[in-house]
Each structure stands twice: as C-alpha cells, then as structure tokens.
VMD Tcl script that draws the C-alpha trace (Angstrom):
set ca {
  {-42.54 -46.30 16.21}
  {-40.51 -45.36 19.29}
  {-40.36 -41.51 19.33}
  {-37.61 -41.60 22.05}
  {-35.48 -43.71 19.87}
  {-35.61 -41.28 16.93}
  {-35.48 -37.88 18.93}
  {-32.57 -38.82 21.16}
  {-29.99 -39.50 18.57}
  {-30.90 -36.31 16.79}
  {-30.68 -34.43 19.93}
  {-27.18 -35.85 20.55}
  {-26.05 -34.92 17.03}
  {-27.46 -31.40 17.29}
  {-25.55 -31.02 20.77}
  {-22.46 -32.38 19.32}
  {-22.46 -29.96 16.32}
  {-23.01 -27.05 18.70}
  {-20.29 -28.03 21.10}
  {-18.02 -28.57 18.10}
  {-18.67 -25.03 16.86}
  {-18.03 -23.55 20.16}
  {-14.86 -25.34 20.75}
  {-13.80 -24.22 17.19}
  {-14.56 -20.54 18.04}
  {-12.48 -20.91 21.22}
  {-9.74 -22.58 19.45}
  {-9.60 -19.76 16.79}
  {-9.47 -17.03 19.27}
  {-6.71 -18.84 21.12}
  {-4.92 -19.38 17.91}
  {-5.15 -15.77 17.11}
  {-3.72 -14.75 20.48}
  {-0.86 -17.14 20.20}
  {0.07 -16.52 16.55}
  {-0.24 -12.72 16.15}
  {1.70 -10.90 18.62}
  {3.55 -7.65 17.65}
  {5.82 -5.62 20.03}
  {6.69 -2.10 18.91}
  {8.88 0.73 20.10}
  {6.24 3.38 19.72}
  {5.38 6.02 17.07}
  {8.20 8.35 16.17}
  {7.21 10.80 13.38}
  {6.12 8.51 10.37}
  {7.32 5.15 11.68}
  {6.53 2.73 14.51}
  {9.54 0.25 14.65}
  {8.73 -3.34 14.89}
  {10.83 -4.83 17.94}
  {9.35 -8.48 17.86}
  {6.89 -10.27 15.85}
  {5.34 -13.78 16.78}
  {2.95 -13.83 13.79}
  {1.27 -16.09 11.18}
  {0.38 -13.23 9.04}
  {-2.46 -14.72 7.16}
  {-3.94 -17.01 9.76}
  {-7.19 -15.10 10.44}
  {-8.88 -11.99 9.43}
  {-10.48 -10.36 12.30}
  {-14.24 -10.98 12.40}
  {-14.63 -7.30 13.93}
  {-13.75 -5.77 10.53}
  {-16.27 -7.93 8.55}
  {-19.24 -5.36 8.73}
  {-16.68 -2.70 7.59}
  {-15.56 -4.86 4.57}
  {-19.10 -5.54 3.69}
  {-19.83 -1.66 3.49}
  {-17.08 -1.21 1.01}
  {-18.15 -4.24 -0.90}
  {-21.86 -2.79 -1.03}
  {-20.52 0.54 -2.42}
  {-18.34 -1.34 -5.22}
  {-20.93 -3.81 -5.94}
  {-24.29 -1.82 -5.69}
  {-23.94 1.81 -4.99}
  {-21.08 2.63 -7.39}
  {-22.16 3.49 -10.94}
  {-20.64 0.58 -13.03}
  {-19.67 3.04 -15.73}
  {-17.24 4.62 -13.27}
  {-14.92 1.59 -13.04}
  {-14.78 -1.97 -14.50}
  {-12.39 -3.28 -11.76}
  {-11.39 -2.07 -8.27}
  {-9.36 -3.77 -5.69}
  {-8.97 -2.66 -2.01}
  {-6.41 -3.74 0.79}
  {-6.88 -2.38 4.36}
  {-4.63 -2.95 7.26}
  {-4.56 -1.49 10.79}
  {-0.71 -1.00 11.18}
  {-0.31 -1.39 14.98}
  {-2.40 -4.43 15.56}
  {-2.33 -6.11 12.11}
  {-6.24 -6.48 11.47}
  {-6.78 -6.58 7.75}
  {-8.91 -7.38 4.86}
  {-8.80 -7.26 1.06}
  {-11.27 -7.06 -1.79}
  {-10.28 -8.37 -5.19}
  {-6.95 -9.44 -4.08}
  {-6.35 -11.69 -7.03}
  {-6.88 -9.02 -9.66}
  {-3.70 -7.56 -11.29}
  {-2.88 -4.28 -12.42}
  {-0.22 -2.17 -14.14}
  {2.12 -0.61 -11.37}
  {2.98 2.48 -13.41}
  {4.37 5.33 -11.09}
  {3.98 2.85 -8.00}
  {7.33 1.62 -9.08}
  {8.98 4.73 -7.82}
  {8.68 3.51 -4.22}
  {10.75 0.44 -4.61}
  {13.31 2.45 -6.60}
  {13.52 5.02 -3.74}
  {13.90 2.09 -1.28}
  {16.65 0.66 -3.27}
  {18.57 3.88 -3.40}
  {18.19 4.65 0.33}
  {19.36 1.03 1.14}
  {22.59 1.56 -0.92}
  {23.04 5.04 0.66}
  {22.88 3.47 4.13}
  {25.65 1.02 3.06}
  {27.79 3.76 1.75}
  {27.63 6.11 4.70}
  {30.91 6.81 6.32}
  {32.90 6.75 2.99}
  {33.45 10.38 3.35}
  {31.78 13.45 4.76}
  {28.23 13.51 3.68}
  {26.57 10.61 1.96}
  {28.40 9.49 -1.22}
  {25.39 8.21 -3.08}
  {22.80 10.83 -2.23}
  {25.27 13.69 -2.80}
  {26.17 12.47 -6.29}
  {25.13 14.76 -9.06}
  {23.53 13.58 -12.16}
  {23.09 15.60 -15.27}
  {19.58 15.94 -16.69}
  {20.21 14.41 -20.24}
  {17.60 12.18 -21.63}
  {16.65 11.16 -25.08}
  {13.10 12.39 -24.65}
  {10.76 13.92 -22.22}
  {8.98 11.08 -20.23}
  {6.64 13.55 -18.46}
  {4.96 13.97 -21.81}
  {3.37 10.49 -21.09}
  {1.81 11.56 -18.03}
  {-1.88 12.66 -17.42}
  {-1.09 14.05 -13.90}
  {2.17 16.17 -14.74}
  {4.67 17.68 -12.26}
  {4.26 21.25 -11.37}
  {8.07 21.62 -11.02}
  {10.04 20.76 -14.02}
  {13.78 20.03 -14.16}
  {16.11 22.12 -16.56}
  {17.85 20.20 -19.27}
  {21.58 20.30 -18.97}
  {21.34 21.11 -15.04}
  {23.01 18.83 -12.46}
  {20.89 17.48 -9.71}
  {21.79 15.45 -6.64}
  {20.39 11.93 -6.17}
  {18.63 13.21 -3.09}
  {16.86 15.94 -5.03}
  {15.90 13.46 -7.81}
  {14.31 11.21 -5.22}
  {12.46 14.24 -3.84}
  {11.09 15.11 -7.44}
  {10.27 11.58 -8.27}
  {8.06 11.13 -5.13}
  {6.70 14.59 -4.35}
  {6.03 15.63 -7.99}
  {6.01 12.03 -9.34}
  {8.48 13.35 -12.01}
  {8.98 10.47 -14.61}
  {12.26 12.11 -15.77}
  {13.62 11.87 -12.37}
  {12.67 8.37 -12.22}
  {14.53 7.69 -15.55}
  {17.58 9.28 -14.28}
  {17.51 7.39 -11.06}
  {17.22 4.06 -12.84}
  {20.82 4.80 -14.36}
  {22.12 5.33 -10.75}
  {20.52 2.29 -9.01}
  {22.09 -1.11 -9.47}
  {19.42 -3.43 -11.15}
  {20.76 -6.29 -8.88}
  {19.97 -4.19 -5.73}
  {16.54 -3.30 -7.19}
  {15.79 -6.90 -7.91}
  {16.72 -7.73 -4.12}
  {13.95 -5.71 -2.82}
  {11.40 -7.36 -4.89}
  {12.85 -10.76 -4.11}
  {12.89 -10.06 -0.45}
  {9.16 -9.23 -0.39}
  {8.37 -12.04 -2.99}
  {7.01 -9.53 -5.48}
  {7.40 -9.88 -9.34}
  {10.22 -7.86 -10.52}
  {8.90 -5.49 -13.46}
  {12.23 -5.83 -15.24}
  {11.60 -9.67 -15.82}
  {7.96 -9.99 -16.37}
  {6.40 -10.10 -19.71}
  {3.01 -9.03 -18.47}
  {2.42 -5.54 -17.60}
  {-0.54 -6.39 -15.45}
  {1.00 -8.19 -12.50}
  {0.64 -6.23 -9.48}
  {-1.93 -6.78 -6.80}
  {-3.03 -4.55 -3.90}
  {-1.85 -6.84 -1.04}
  {1.63 -7.46 -2.58}
  {2.21 -3.82 -3.25}
  {1.14 -2.86 0.46}
  {4.32 -4.71 1.47}
  {6.56 -1.71 0.60}
  {4.61 0.61 3.07}
  {4.67 -2.02 5.70}
  {8.45 -2.31 5.62}
  {8.80 1.47 5.72}
  {6.41 1.98 8.67}
  {7.93 -1.02 10.59}
  {11.51 0.26 9.82}
  {12.57 -3.44 9.02}
  {14.41 -3.01 5.66}
  {15.66 0.45 5.89}
  {17.01 2.02 9.00}
  {14.74 4.22 11.03}
  {16.15 7.75 9.65}
  {15.78 6.31 5.92}
  {12.38 4.87 6.62}
  {10.97 8.05 8.23}
  {12.51 10.26 5.48}
  {10.86 8.12 2.78}
  {7.35 8.47 4.39}
  {7.98 12.21 5.15}
  {8.42 12.64 1.30}
  {5.37 10.71 0.44}
  {3.24 12.96 2.76}
  {4.43 15.95 0.64}
  {2.95 14.40 -2.56}
  {1.43 16.92 -4.73}
  {-1.34 14.61 -5.66}
  {-4.09 15.59 -3.23}
  {-7.10 13.75 -4.72}
  {-7.81 10.02 -4.22}
  {-6.93 8.89 -0.60}
  {-6.25 12.34 0.62}
  {-9.34 13.88 -0.52}
  {-11.26 11.16 1.59}
  {-9.99 12.17 4.83}
  {-10.16 15.36 6.86}
  {-7.53 18.01 5.75}
  {-5.72 17.72 9.17}
  {-4.97 14.11 8.79}
  {-1.55 13.23 7.29}
  {-1.31 10.76 4.49}
  {1.98 9.24 3.15}
  {1.00 7.81 -0.25}
  {2.02 7.26 -3.81}
  {-0.39 7.20 -6.82}
  {0.15 5.61 -10.22}
  {-1.61 6.17 -13.59}
  {-1.75 4.17 -16.89}
  {-3.40 4.52 -20.23}
  {-3.95 1.66 -22.55}
  {-3.96 2.72 -26.12}
  {-5.38 -0.67 -27.07}
  {-8.92 -0.36 -25.41}
  {-8.93 3.17 -24.27}
  {-9.12 2.21 -20.70}
  {-7.06 3.84 -17.96}
  {-5.76 2.72 -14.58}
  {-5.45 4.72 -11.41}
  {-4.09 3.62 -8.04}
  {-3.36 5.15 -4.83}
  {-1.69 3.43 -1.79}
  {-0.51 4.87 1.56}
  {-0.63 5.22 5.23}
  {-3.37 7.29 6.75}
  {-2.24 8.55 10.08}
  {-5.57 8.34 12.15}
  {-4.35 9.30 15.60}
  {-2.89 6.43 17.50}
  {-4.36 4.04 15.00}
  {-2.67 4.60 11.61}
  {-3.82 2.37 8.81}
  {-2.75 1.51 5.31}
  {-5.13 1.57 2.53}
  {-4.39 0.49 -1.24}
  {-6.93 1.12 -3.84}
  {-6.20 0.02 -7.56}
  {-8.73 0.68 -10.22}
  {-9.48 0.35 -14.03}
  {-12.22 2.32 -15.96}
  {-12.95 4.79 -18.86}
  {-11.37 7.91 -17.45}
  {-9.19 9.15 -14.49}
  {-11.90 11.52 -13.14}
  {-14.34 8.48 -12.38}
  {-11.49 6.42 -10.82}
  {-10.44 9.39 -8.70}
  {-14.12 9.65 -7.48}
  {-14.18 5.88 -6.60}
  {-10.88 6.08 -4.81}
  {-11.91 9.15 -2.80}
  {-15.23 7.41 -1.74}
  {-13.51 4.22 -0.67}
  {-11.13 6.43 1.41}
  {-14.11 8.32 2.91}
  {-15.99 5.13 3.81}
  {-12.78 3.78 5.35}
  {-11.89 6.72 7.40}
  {-15.53 7.03 8.66}
  {-15.56 3.35 9.79}
  {-12.17 3.56 11.53}
  {-13.16 6.87 13.27}
  {-16.50 5.27 14.43}
  {-14.90 2.15 15.78}
  {-12.17 3.92 17.77}
  {-14.55 6.44 19.20}
  {-16.69 3.64 20.57}
  {-13.61 2.39 22.73}
}
mol new
graphics top color blue
foreach p $ca { graphics top sphere $p radius 0.5 }
foreach p [lrange $ca 0 end-1] q [lrange $ca 1 end] { graphics top cylinder $p $q radius 0.2 }
display resetview
C-alpha cells in the first residue's frame, strides 16, 4: 500500500476544511461590519435618537457575548432552585451597538400590566398629532371623570400606593403618570376609553406584535417582541424626542423597585415596566420586568419574563438575572 497516496488526499481535505472555516469567519466578520451600522445623535436624557441605520437586525449575534449568555443559562439551568420558577425567558441588548442575545425566546407569557406601555405610546402619538389645536395639548389636558363599574386594582398583587378618588376628574396626562409610575389598573381602564382602538392597533401592527384585543390566547407575548417598545422609545423613531424622553422618564419613576432595579447599584437609573398575572386554574403566577438600565455610556435593555409558584421566588430570579447581567456588562467595559 502506497502511504503517500493515502496521506496526501487526507492532508488536502483537512487543509481545505481549515481554509473554508477561516474564509467563513472572515466573511462573517465582514458581513457584520457591512450589515450593522447605526449612526446616532448622542445621548440626551433618556434617549439616543437614531439618525441612520444600515442593519440586518438578526444577521448575527456577537460572539463576544456568548460567555455572558452561558453564565445566565448556567444560573437558570443549574444554580437556580427549580422550585423558584418553571419557565424563564431573557432578552438582552446593548442599545448603542446592537449586540444582543435571548434565552427562551420562543416561550410565550401573559403581558398583564406590560400592556400599559403600548397604551401610553398610543396616547402620546395622538397627542403629538393634536398639538397646535389650541393653547396647551388638547388630548393630554382633557379631563376624565373617575367612574368605573368596579375597582380593577383589587385584582393586583402589587397595588398602587396612591389611589384615585371616585368622582374626581383627572387629566389624561395625570392618568398616564398613575398608570406607569403606580401601575394603577383603574387609570389604565379609564385611558382605554380615551384611546382609539384603531390607533392602539397601529402600534402593534407597526412592530408586528400580536394585538391583545384580537387574540384568543392570553399567553402570546415573548421577551424579544416586547423589547421593541423600549427600542422605539430609546431611538425616538416612533414618537418625537420630547414624547419619547417623557415616557422613559416616567418609567424611571416606577414604584416597583424590586426585580431589575434591585439587581443594579442604587445610583444607576432604570426605566422599566413590570407586569404580574395570577392563574386561578393551576395556581401559578407570572412576573415580568422589562426596561433600560442606564449603565454609563453603555445603556442596555433587559427583559425577563417568568412563571412559577409565587411572586417572591420570581422576584428573586429576576433580581439575580439583573445582577449577573450588570456585573458582566461592568466587567466587560472596565476592561476596555
């Protein structure tokens, strides 16, 4: 048997494979450079307006984040007590350079109070369109009498600290504040009577998200799809800059200081919205917290949706995911 005749083809094959992988890596890096370029105006308060974007958003997930993602997966899969949560999904994105990853992105959850953010966006969009009709803002200055058939806050586990007075009139601006800062369900219900359902449907359609008003399934929302609402606010691409900044400022005042907020240092600002849901059929609960963590010069978005036996355990899970995430972001940027 001629050994050279056997070895030579094998060496050529191995060399070809190596060259192929090297060429692929070069092409992927070049593809990333060519398909993901964002040009921004610069951070102003809570926003960083997007001026131009040449992007194929889901072309590649940056390999630099892989060890970071694996640490979160290790916590969720091995370190976390399985009695704490039966299902957890995570979405992370660095807002100024677009690096992202998600865990359990196909899982669906009940949006609950997370629906308050698109309702706020809908009303602010309508208010922008109505400016100039008269002195002030016609929509935001409109008064609505607090009259409801029942107390919708009674359904909440985490209740507002400031309650509205039956029979009193409140401006739409004040109701938005209460809906976001206190997560007041009564304010939410009143505002649904002000917002045009067509306008509300438009924001869902624009972001290609299932509209809760037309779905038969309560569990329809994923972490990645919901994060779109925060991206359009931070980028100021749907609302104008004033409205986008005001919306994120409201969310930074949220009374809910557990979850994402508890996982970062107290001096770091977080603009976020939480949602809670209890299922009487099987006794499980859901707790979600999504928002923007304003790490200096490198703000990032983090969305955690979870399901389990009680809110206290789920709150601990979200806090730990937030803590690990902040620690990793901090370590990465201190190295550079």
